[in-house]
mmCIF file as gemmi writes it, N, C-alpha and C atoms, coordinates in Angstrom:
data_model
loop_
_atom_site.group_PDB
_atom_site.id
_atom_site.type_symbol
_atom_site.label_atom_id
_atom_site.label_alt_id
_atom_site.label_comp_id
_atom_site.label_asym_id
_atom_site.label_entity_id
_atom_site.label_seq_id
_atom_site.pdbx_PDB_ins_code
_atom_site.Cartn_x
_atom_site.Cartn_y
_atom_site.Cartn_z
_atom_site.occupancy
_atom_site.B_iso_or_equiv
_atom_site.pdbx_formal_charge
_atom_site.auth_seq_id
_atom_site.auth_asym_id
_atom_site.pdbx_PDB_model_num
ATOM 1 N N . UNK Axp A 1 ? 0.753 -1.194 -0.087 1 0 ? 1 A 1
ATOM 2 C CA . UNK Axp A 1 ? -0.027 -0.093 -0.015 1 0 ? 1 A 1
ATOM 3 C C . UNK Axp A 1 ? 0.843 1.267 -0.002 1 0 ? 1 A 1
ATOM 4 N N . UNK Axp A 2 ? 1.963 1.224 0.783 1 0 ? 2 A 1
ATOM 5 C CA . UNK Axp A 2 ? 2.879 2.343 0.804 1 0 ? 2 A 1
ATOM 6 C C . UNK Axp A 2 ? 3.54 2.664 -0.646 1 0 ? 2 A 1
ATOM 7 N N . UNK Axp A 3 ? 3.801 1.618 -1.308 1 0 ? 3 A 1
ATOM 8 C CA . UNK Axp A 3 ? 4.388 1.825 -2.73 1 0 ? 3 A 1
ATOM 9 C C . UNK Axp A 3 ? 3.355 2.455 -3.558 1 0 ? 3 A 1
ATOM 10 N N . UNK Axp A 4 ? 2.12 2.069 -3.526 1 0 ? 4 A 1
ATOM 11 C CA . UNK Axp A 4 ? 1.055 2.696 -4.399 1 0 ? 4 A 1
ATOM 12 C C . UNK Axp A 4 ? 0.819 4.148 -3.973 1 0 ? 4 A 1
ATOM 13 N N . UNK Axp A 5 ? 0.687 4.415 -2.734 1 0 ? 5 A 1
ATOM 14 C CA . UNK Axp A 5 ? 0.459 5.765 -2.316 1 0 ? 5 A 1
ATOM 15 C C . UNK Axp A 5 ? 1.66 6.775 -2.628 1 0 ? 5 A 1
ATOM 16 N N . UNK Axp A 6 ? 2.79 6.263 -2.42 1 0 ? 6 A 1
ATOM 17 C CA . UNK Axp A 6 ? 3.972 7.141 -2.659 1 0 ? 6 A 1
ATOM 18 C C . UNK Axp A 6 ? 4.149 7.266 -4.189 1 0 ? 6 A 1
ATOM 19 N N . UNK Axp A 7 ? 3.801 6.313 -4.977 1 0 ? 7 A 1
ATOM 20 C CA . UNK Axp A 7 ? 3.928 6.544 -6.424 1 0 ? 7 A 1
ATOM 21 C C . UNK Axp A 7 ? 2.906 7.466 -6.882 1 0 ? 7 A 1
ATOM 22 N N . UNK Axp A 8 ? 1.702 7.407 -6.402 1 0 ? 8 A 1
ATOM 23 C CA . UNK Axp A 8 ? 0.71 8.453 -6.818 1 0 ? 8 A 1
ATOM 24 C C . UNK Axp A 8 ? 0.997 9.829 -6.364 1 0 ? 8 A 1
ATOM 25 N N . UNK Axp A 9 ? 1.523 9.984 -5.146 1 0 ? 9 A 1
ATOM 26 C CA . UNK Axp A 9 ? 1.972 11.302 -4.684 1 0 ? 9 A 1
ATOM 27 C C . UNK Axp A 9 ? 3.128 11.9 -5.427 1 0 ? 9 A 1
ATOM 28 N N . UNK Axp A 10 ? 4.131 10.999 -5.787 1 0 ? 10 A 1
ATOM 29 C CA . UNK Axp A 10 ? 5.312 11.496 -6.406 1 0 ? 10 A 1
ATOM 30 C C . UNK Axp A 10 ? 4.932 11.903 -7.892 1 0 ? 10 A 1
ATOM 31 N N . UNK Axp A 11 ? 3.938 11.094 -8.558 1 0 ? 11 A 1
ATOM 32 C CA . UNK Axp A 11 ? 3.569 11.464 -9.821 1 0 ? 11 A 1
ATOM 33 C C . UNK Axp A 11 ? 2.807 12.806 -9.886 1 0 ? 11 A 1
ATOM 34 N N . UNK Axp A 12 ? 2.043 13.014 -8.811 1 0 ? 12 A 1
ATOM 35 C CA . UNK Axp A 12 ? 1.358 14.327 -8.765 1 0 ? 12 A 1
ATOM 36 C C . UNK Axp A 12 ? 2.292 15.491 -8.61 1 0 ? 12 A 1
ATOM 37 N N . UNK Axp A 13 ? 3.336 15.3 -7.703 1 0 ? 13 A 1
ATOM 38 C CA . UNK Axp A 13 ? 4.304 16.309 -7.353 1 0 ? 13 A 1
ATOM 39 C C . UNK Axp A 13 ? 5.141 16.649 -8.618 1 0 ? 13 A 1
ATOM 40 N N . UNK Axp A 14 ? 5.483 15.69 -9.392 1 0 ? 14 A 1
ATOM 41 C CA . UNK Axp A 14 ? 6.372 15.909 -10.535 1 0 ? 14 A 1
ATOM 42 C C . UNK Axp A 14 ? 5.757 16.299 -11.819 1 0 ? 14 A 1
ATOM 43 N N . UNK Axp A 15 ? 4.421 16.553 -11.675 1 0 ? 15 A 1
ATOM 44 C CA . UNK Axp A 15 ? 3.755 17.046 -12.963 1 0 ? 15 A 1
ATOM 45 C C . UNK Axp A 15 ? 4.196 18.487 -13.131 1 0 ? 15 A 1
ATOM 46 N N . UNK Axp A 16 ? 4.951 19.057 -12.258 1 0 ? 16 A 1
ATOM 47 C CA . UNK Axp A 16 ? 5.505 20.45 -12.442 1 0 ? 16 A 1
ATOM 48 C C . UNK Axp A 16 ? 6.472 20.459 -13.59 1 0 ? 16 A 1
ATOM 49 N N . UNK Axp A 17 ? 6.98 19.386 -14.027 1 0 ? 17 A 1
ATOM 50 C CA . UNK Axp A 17 ? 7.954 19.35 -15.068 1 0 ? 17 A 1
ATOM 51 C C . UNK Axp A 17 ? 7.288 19.874 -16.403 1 0 ? 17 A 1
ATOM 52 N N . UNK Axp A 18 ? 5.95 19.672 -16.499 1 0 ? 18 A 1
ATOM 53 C CA . UNK Axp A 18 ? 5.271 20.155 -17.708 1 0 ? 18 A 1
ATOM 54 C C . UNK Axp A 18 ? 5.276 21.673 -17.793 1 0 ? 18 A 1
ATOM 55 N N . UNK Axp A 19 ? 5.238 22.293 -16.601 1 0 ? 19 A 1
ATOM 56 C CA . UNK Axp A 19 ? 5.077 23.726 -16.607 1 0 ? 19 A 1
ATOM 57 C C . UNK Axp A 19 ? 6.5 24.446 -16.584 1 0 ? 19 A 1
ATOM 58 N N . UNK Axp A 20 ? 7.658 23.682 -16.558 1 0 ? 20 A 1
ATOM 59 C CA . UNK Axp A 20 ? 8.935 24.164 -16.505 1 0 ? 20 A 1
ATOM 60 C C . UNK Axp A 20 ? 9.703 23.697 -17.75 1 0 ? 20 A 1
ATOM 61 N N . UNK Axp A 21 ? 9.524 24.273 -18.941 1 0 ? 21 A 1
ATOM 62 C CA . UNK Axp A 21 ? 10.279 23.741 -20.004 1 0 ? 21 A 1
ATOM 63 C C . UNK Axp A 21 ? 11.721 23.971 -20.052 1 0 ? 21 A 1
ATOM 64 N N . UNK Axp A 22 ? 12.251 24.87 -19.242 1 0 ? 22 A 1
ATOM 65 C CA . UNK Axp A 22 ? 13.692 25.113 -19.175 1 0 ? 22 A 1
ATOM 66 C C . UNK Axp A 22 ? 14.424 23.998 -18.518 1 0 ? 22 A 1
ATOM 67 N N . UNK Axp A 23 ? 13.814 23.148 -17.762 1 0 ? 23 A 1
ATOM 68 C CA . UNK Axp A 23 ? 14.453 21.994 -17.105 1 0 ? 23 A 1
ATOM 69 C C . UNK Axp A 23 ? 14.438 20.78 -18.022 1 0 ? 23 A 1
ATOM 70 N N . UNK Axp A 24 ? 13.731 20.73 -19.155 1 0 ? 24 A 1
ATOM 71 C CA . UNK Axp A 24 ? 13.504 19.596 -19.954 1 0 ? 24 A 1
ATOM 72 C C . UNK Axp A 24 ? 14.937 19.025 -20.614 1 0 ? 24 A 1
ATOM 73 N N . UNK Axp A 25 ? 15.796 19.944 -20.754 1 0 ? 25 A 1
ATOM 74 C CA . UNK Axp A 25 ? 17.101 19.691 -21.32 1 0 ? 25 A 1
ATOM 75 C C . UNK Axp A 25 ? 17.949 18.896 -20.386 1 0 ? 25 A 1
ATOM 76 N N . UNK Axp A 26 ? 17.819 19.112 -18.99 1 0 ? 26 A 1
ATOM 77 C CA . UNK Axp A 26 ? 18.614 18.474 -17.97 1 0 ? 26 A 1
ATOM 78 C C . UNK Axp A 26 ? 17.927 17.327 -17.274 1 0 ? 26 A 1
ATOM 79 N N . UNK Axp A 27 ? 16.631 17.253 -17.286 1 0 ? 27 A 1
ATOM 80 C CA . UNK Axp A 27 ? 15.891 16.391 -16.386 1 0 ? 27 A 1
ATOM 81 C C . UNK Axp A 27 ? 15.133 15.335 -17.235 1 0 ? 27 A 1
ATOM 82 N N . UNK Axp A 28 ? 15.463 15.125 -18.487 1 0 ? 28 A 1
ATOM 83 C CA . UNK Axp A 28 ? 14.719 14.104 -19.286 1 0 ? 28 A 1
ATOM 84 C C . UNK Axp A 28 ? 15.622 13.202 -20.089 1 0 ? 28 A 1
ATOM 85 N N . UNK Axp A 29 ? 16.405 12.404 -19.422 1 0 ? 29 A 1
ATOM 86 C CA . UNK Axp A 29 ? 17.361 11.604 -20.109 1 0 ? 29 A 1
ATOM 87 C C . UNK Axp A 29 ? 16.801 10.434 -20.935 1 0 ? 29 A 1
ATOM 88 N N . UNK Axp A 30 ? 15.582 9.873 -20.47 1 0 ? 30 A 1
ATOM 89 C CA . UNK Axp A 30 ? 14.98 8.806 -21.19 1 0 ? 30 A 1
ATOM 90 C C . UNK Axp A 30 ? 14.326 9.333 -22.45 1 0 ? 30 A 1
ATOM 91 N N . UNK Axp A 31 ? 13.713 10.502 -22.428 1 0 ? 31 A 1
ATOM 92 C CA . UNK Axp A 31 ? 13.157 11.102 -23.652 1 0 ? 31 A 1
ATOM 93 C C . UNK Axp A 31 ? 14.228 11.455 -24.624 1 0 ? 31 A 1
ATOM 94 N N . UNK Axp A 32 ? 15.397 11.878 -24.163 1 0 ? 32 A 1
ATOM 95 C CA . UNK Axp A 32 ? 16.436 12.133 -25.115 1 0 ? 32 A 1
ATOM 96 C C . UNK Axp A 32 ? 17.078 10.917 -25.697 1 0 ? 32 A 1
ATOM 97 N N . UNK Axp A 33 ? 16.884 9.771 -25.064 1 0 ? 33 A 1
ATOM 98 C CA . UNK Axp A 33 ? 17.351 8.516 -25.682 1 0 ? 33 A 1
ATOM 99 C C . UNK Axp A 33 ? 16.38 8.169 -26.877 1 0 ? 33 A 1
ATOM 100 N N . UNK Axp A 34 ? 15.113 8.401 -26.66 1 0 ? 34 A 1
ATOM 101 C CA . UNK Axp A 34 ? 14.118 7.981 -27.608 1 0 ? 34 A 1
ATOM 102 C C . UNK Axp A 34 ? 13.86 8.994 -28.707 1 0 ? 34 A 1
ATOM 103 N N . UNK Axp A 35 ? 13.864 10.275 -28.366 1 0 ? 35 A 1
ATOM 104 C CA . UNK Axp A 35 ? 13.76 11.396 -29.256 1 0 ? 35 A 1
ATOM 105 C C . UNK Axp A 35 ? 14.9 12.299 -29.189 1 0 ? 35 A 1
ATOM 106 N N . UNK Axp A 36 ? 15.252 12.962 -30.297 1 0 ? 36 A 1
ATOM 107 C CA . UNK Axp A 36 ? 16.36 13.803 -30.197 1 0 ? 36 A 1
ATOM 108 C C . UNK Axp A 36 ? 16.101 15.165 -29.599 1 0 ? 36 A 1
ATOM 109 N N . UNK Axp A 37 ? 14.848 15.679 -29.754 1 0 ? 37 A 1
ATOM 110 C CA . UNK Axp A 37 ? 14.458 16.927 -29.103 1 0 ? 37 A 1
ATOM 111 C C . UNK Axp A 37 ? 13.135 16.715 -28.444 1 0 ? 37 A 1
ATOM 112 N N . UNK Axp A 38 ? 12.95 17.598 -27.392 1 0 ? 38 A 1
ATOM 113 C CA . UNK Axp A 38 ? 11.612 17.604 -26.766 1 0 ? 38 A 1
ATOM 114 C C . UNK Axp A 38 ? 11.006 18.93 -27.152 1 0 ? 38 A 1
ATOM 115 N N . UNK Axp A 39 ? 10.016 18.894 -27.967 1 0 ? 39 A 1
ATOM 116 C CA . UNK Axp A 39 ? 9.344 20.16 -28.483 1 0 ? 39 A 1
ATOM 117 C C . UNK Axp A 39 ? 8.1 20.502 -27.678 1 0 ? 39 A 1
ATOM 118 N N . UNK Axp A 40 ? 7.417 19.478 -27.146 1 0 ? 40 A 1
ATOM 119 C CA . UNK Axp A 40 ? 6.143 19.689 -26.34 1 0 ? 40 A 1
ATOM 120 C C . UNK Axp A 40 ? 6.131 18.751 -25.176 1 0 ? 40 A 1
ATOM 121 N N . UNK Axp A 41 ? 5.182 19.005 -24.242 1 0 ? 41 A 1
ATOM 122 C CA . UNK Axp A 41 ? 5.054 18.217 -23.118 1 0 ? 41 A 1
ATOM 123 C C . UNK Axp A 41 ? 4.717 16.708 -23.417 1 0 ? 41 A 1
ATOM 124 N N . UNK Axp A 42 ? 4.167 16.432 -24.664 1 0 ? 42 A 1
ATOM 125 C CA . UNK Axp A 42 ? 3.801 15.061 -24.994 1 0 ? 42 A 1
ATOM 126 C C . UNK Axp A 42 ? 5.021 14.221 -25.271 1 0 ? 42 A 1
ATOM 127 N N . UNK Axp A 43 ? 6.109 14.91 -25.593 1 0 ? 43 A 1
ATOM 128 C CA . UNK Axp A 43 ? 7.366 14.156 -25.889 1 0 ? 43 A 1
ATOM 129 C C . UNK Axp A 43 ? 8.097 13.617 -24.719 1 0 ? 43 A 1
ATOM 130 N N . UNK Axp A 44 ? 7.619 13.918 -23.502 1 0 ? 44 A 1
ATOM 131 C CA . UNK Axp A 44 ? 8.286 13.628 -22.225 1 0 ? 44 A 1
ATOM 132 C C . UNK Axp A 44 ? 7.94 12.194 -21.877 1 0 ? 44 A 1
ATOM 133 N N . UNK Axp A 45 ? 8.91 11.307 -21.651 1 0 ? 45 A 1
ATOM 134 C CA . UNK Axp A 45 ? 8.663 9.948 -21.2 1 0 ? 45 A 1
ATOM 135 C C . UNK Axp A 45 ? 8.09 9.881 -19.76 1 0 ? 45 A 1
ATOM 136 N N . UNK Axp A 46 ? 7.361 8.899 -19.411 1 0 ? 46 A 1
ATOM 137 C CA . UNK Axp A 46 ? 6.772 8.757 -18.062 1 0 ? 46 A 1
ATOM 138 C C . UNK Axp A 46 ? 8.013 8.572 -17.055 1 0 ? 46 A 1
ATOM 139 N N . UNK Axp A 47 ? 9.076 7.805 -17.518 1 0 ? 47 A 1
ATOM 140 C CA . UNK Axp A 47 ? 10.169 7.592 -16.59 1 0 ? 47 A 1
ATOM 141 C C . UNK Axp A 47 ? 10.826 8.855 -16.242 1 0 ? 47 A 1
ATOM 142 N N . UNK Axp A 48 ? 10.769 9.903 -17.078 1 0 ? 48 A 1
ATOM 143 C CA . UNK Axp A 48 ? 11.496 11.189 -16.843 1 0 ? 48 A 1
ATOM 144 C C . UNK Axp A 48 ? 10.761 11.867 -15.714 1 0 ? 48 A 1
ATOM 145 N N . UNK Axp A 49 ? 9.501 11.659 -15.449 1 0 ? 49 A 1
ATOM 146 C CA . UNK Axp A 49 ? 8.814 12.262 -14.33 1 0 ? 49 A 1
ATOM 147 C C . UNK Axp A 49 ? 9.575 11.833 -12.985 1 0 ? 49 A 1
ATOM 148 N N . UNK Axp A 50 ? 9.859 10.537 -12.936 1 0 ? 50 A 1
ATOM 149 C CA . UNK Axp A 50 ? 10.607 10.032 -11.742 1 0 ? 50 A 1
ATOM 150 C C . UNK Axp A 50 ? 12.013 10.621 -11.625 1 0 ? 50 A 1
ATOM 151 N N . UNK Axp A 51 ? 12.684 10.788 -12.775 1 0 ? 51 A 1
ATOM 152 C CA . UNK Axp A 51 ? 14.054 11.402 -12.682 1 0 ? 51 A 1
ATOM 153 C C . UNK Axp A 51 ? 13.993 12.859 -12.113 1 0 ? 51 A 1
ATOM 154 N N . UNK Axp A 52 ? 12.869 13.572 -12.653 1 0 ? 52 A 1
ATOM 155 C CA . UNK Axp A 52 ? 12.63 14.978 -12.166 1 0 ? 52 A 1
ATOM 156 C C . UNK Axp A 52 ? 12.367 14.895 -10.636 1 0 ? 52 A 1
ATOM 157 N N . UNK Axp A 53 ? 11.509 13.958 -10.271 1 0 ? 53 A 1
ATOM 158 C CA . UNK Axp A 53 ? 11.185 13.88 -8.819 1 0 ? 53 A 1
ATOM 159 C C . UNK Axp A 53 ? 12.439 13.557 -8.006 1 0 ? 53 A 1
ATOM 160 N N . UNK Axp A 54 ? 13.247 12.692 -8.465 1 0 ? 54 A 1
ATOM 161 C CA . UNK Axp A 54 ? 14.484 12.3 -7.739 1 0 ? 54 A 1
ATOM 162 C C . UNK Axp A 54 ? 15.414 13.449 -7.528 1 0 ? 54 A 1
ATOM 163 N N . UNK Axp A 55 ? 15.498 14.408 -8.575 1 0 ? 55 A 1
ATOM 164 C CA . UNK Axp A 55 ? 16.348 15.552 -8.518 1 0 ? 55 A 1
ATOM 165 C C . UNK Axp A 55 ? 15.823 16.575 -7.636 1 0 ? 55 A 1
ATOM 166 N N . UNK Axp A 56 ? 14.572 16.916 -7.732 1 0 ? 56 A 1
ATOM 167 C CA . UNK Axp A 56 ? 14.037 18.049 -7.118 1 0 ? 56 A 1
ATOM 168 C C . UNK Axp A 56 ? 13.1 17.884 -5.871 1 0 ? 56 A 1
ATOM 169 N N . UNK Axp A 57 ? 12.436 16.722 -5.776 1 0 ? 57 A 1
ATOM 170 C CA . UNK Axp A 57 ? 11.549 16.334 -4.639 1 0 ? 57 A 1
ATOM 171 C C . UNK Axp A 57 ? 11.774 14.914 -4.215 1 0 ? 57 A 1
ATOM 172 N N . UNK Axp A 58 ? 12.849 14.533 -3.665 1 0 ? 58 A 1
ATOM 173 C CA . UNK Axp A 58 ? 13.283 13.143 -3.5 1 0 ? 58 A 1
ATOM 174 C C . UNK Axp A 58 ? 12.567 12.266 -2.339 1 0 ? 58 A 1
ATOM 175 N N . UNK Axp A 59 ? 11.642 12.944 -1.625 1 0 ? 59 A 1
ATOM 176 C CA . UNK Axp A 59 ? 11.081 12.309 -0.509 1 0 ? 59 A 1
ATOM 177 C C . UNK Axp A 59 ? 10.193 11.069 -0.914 1 0 ? 59 A 1
ATOM 178 N N . UNK Axp A 60 ? 9.258 11.251 -1.843 1 0 ? 60 A 1
ATOM 179 C CA . UNK Axp A 60 ? 8.378 10.131 -2.147 1 0 ? 60 A 1
ATOM 180 C C . UNK Axp A 60 ? 9.095 9.101 -3.139 1 0 ? 60 A 1
ATOM 181 N N . UNK Axp A 61 ? 9.976 9.555 -4.037 1 0 ? 61 A 1
ATOM 182 C CA . UNK Axp A 61 ? 10.647 8.465 -4.785 1 0 ? 61 A 1
ATOM 183 C C . UNK Axp A 61 ? 11.562 7.605 -3.805 1 0 ? 61 A 1
ATOM 184 N N . UNK Axp A 62 ? 12.088 8.26 -2.797 1 0 ? 62 A 1
ATOM 185 C CA . UNK Axp A 62 ? 12.86 7.433 -1.823 1 0 ? 62 A 1
ATOM 186 C C . UNK Axp A 62 ? 11.981 6.432 -1.132 1 0 ? 62 A 1
ATOM 187 N N . UNK Axp A 63 ? 10.777 6.824 -0.714 1 0 ? 63 A 1
ATOM 188 C CA . UNK Axp A 63 ? 9.708 5.938 -0.12 1 0 ? 63 A 1
ATOM 189 C C . UNK Axp A 63 ? 9.421 4.884 -1.066 1 0 ? 63 A 1
ATOM 190 N N . UNK Axp A 64 ? 9.259 5.226 -2.339 1 0 ? 64 A 1
ATOM 191 C CA . UNK Axp A 64 ? 8.959 4.151 -3.398 1 0 ? 64 A 1
ATOM 192 C C . UNK Axp A 64 ? 10.03 3.032 -3.423 1 0 ? 64 A 1
ATOM 193 N N . UNK Axp A 65 ? 11.35 3.562 -3.464 1 0 ? 65 A 1
ATOM 194 C CA . UNK Axp A 65 ? 12.47 2.596 -3.538 1 0 ? 65 A 1
ATOM 195 C C . UNK Axp A 65 ? 12.509 1.767 -2.273 1 0 ? 65 A 1
ATOM 196 N N . UNK Axp A 66 ? 12.268 2.346 -1.048 1 0 ? 66 A 1
ATOM 197 C CA . UNK Axp A 66 ? 12.284 1.483 0.15 1 0 ? 66 A 1
ATOM 198 C C . UNK Axp A 66 ? 11.257 0.427 0.107 1 0 ? 66 A 1
ATOM 199 N N . UNK Axp A 67 ? 9.929 0.866 -0.355 1 0 ? 67 A 1
ATOM 200 C CA . UNK Axp A 67 ? 8.798 -0.062 -0.272 1 0 ? 67 A 1
ATOM 201 C C . UNK Axp A 67 ? 9.098 -1.125 -1.394 1 0 ? 67 A 1
ATOM 202 N N . UNK Axp A 68 ? 9.62 -0.801 -2.539 1 0 ? 68 A 1
ATOM 203 C CA . UNK Axp A 68 ? 9.883 -1.769 -3.542 1 0 ? 68 A 1
ATOM 204 C C . UNK Axp A 68 ? 10.999 -2.781 -3.174 1 0 ? 68 A 1
ATOM 205 N N . UNK Axp A 69 ? 11.973 -2.276 -2.49 1 0 ? 69 A 1
ATOM 206 C CA . UNK Axp A 69 ? 13.047 -3.099 -1.952 1 0 ? 69 A 1
ATOM 207 C C . UNK Axp A 69 ? 12.485 -4.12 -0.944 1 0 ? 69 A 1
ATOM 208 N N . UNK Axp A 70 ? 11.683 -3.541 -0.037 1 0 ? 70 A 1
ATOM 209 C CA . UNK Axp A 70 ? 11.002 -4.396 0.978 1 0 ? 70 A 1
ATOM 210 C C . UNK Axp A 70 ? 10.238 -5.426 0.37 1 0 ? 70 A 1
ATOM 211 N N . UNK Axp A 71 ? 9.388 -5.208 -0.626 1 0 ? 71 A 1
ATOM 212 C CA . UNK Axp A 71 ? 8.649 -6.148 -1.395 1 0 ? 71 A 1
ATOM 213 C C . UNK Axp A 71 ? 9.478 -7.164 -2.03 1 0 ? 71 A 1
ATOM 214 N N . UNK Axp A 72 ? 10.584 -6.79 -2.645 1 0 ? 72 A 1
ATOM 215 C CA . UNK Axp A 72 ? 11.438 -7.838 -3.28 1 0 ? 72 A 1
ATOM 216 C C . UNK Axp A 72 ? 12.139 -8.706 -2.216 1 0 ? 72 A 1
ATOM 217 N N . UNK Axp A 73 ? 12.394 -8.223 -1.108 1 0 ? 73 A 1
ATOM 218 C CA . UNK Axp A 73 ? 12.954 -8.985 0.032 1 0 ? 73 A 1
ATOM 219 C C . UNK Axp A 73 ? 11.875 -10.038 0.479 1 0 ? 73 A 1
ATOM 220 N N . UNK Axp A 74 ? 10.625 -9.53 0.611 1 0 ? 74 A 1
ATOM 221 C CA . UNK Axp A 74 ? 9.6 -10.369 1.082 1 0 ? 74 A 1
ATOM 222 C C . UNK Axp A 74 ? 9.314 -11.528 0.03 1 0 ? 74 A 1
ATOM 223 N N . UNK Axp A 75 ? 9.29 -11.135 -1.211 1 0 ? 75 A 1
ATOM 224 C CA . UNK Axp A 75 ? 9.089 -12.15 -2.268 1 0 ? 75 A 1
ATOM 225 C C . UNK Axp A 75 ? 10.242 -13.156 -2.249 1 0 ? 75 A 1
ATOM 226 N N . UNK Axp A 76 ? 11.434 -12.707 -2.078 1 0 ? 76 A 1
ATOM 227 C CA . UNK Axp A 76 ? 12.561 -13.587 -2.08 1 0 ? 76 A 1
ATOM 228 C C . UNK Axp A 76 ? 12.6 -14.52 -0.836 1 0 ? 76 A 1
ATOM 229 N N . UNK Axp A 77 ? 12.068 -13.976 0.281 1 0 ? 77 A 1
ATOM 230 C CA . UNK Axp A 77 ? 11.952 -14.786 1.426 1 0 ? 77 A 1
ATOM 231 C C . UNK Axp A 77 ? 11.022 -15.916 1.271 1 0 ? 77 A 1
């Protein structure tokens, strides 16, 4: 449950990347791998939202990583 909640909150918080086109050049590595240039907000990959979150608002992506690691340990156990 913690993984789902932190994912939704992180996704909501990082929707700010759409409003800040000046950070697209430095915060969208996956989009640059797929497309040469990002011309609109539709060109941004969903994975880049989490890259942006990790750079500027790392609380909920960190919680996501901890919960994901915990789930992997439980599955392995």
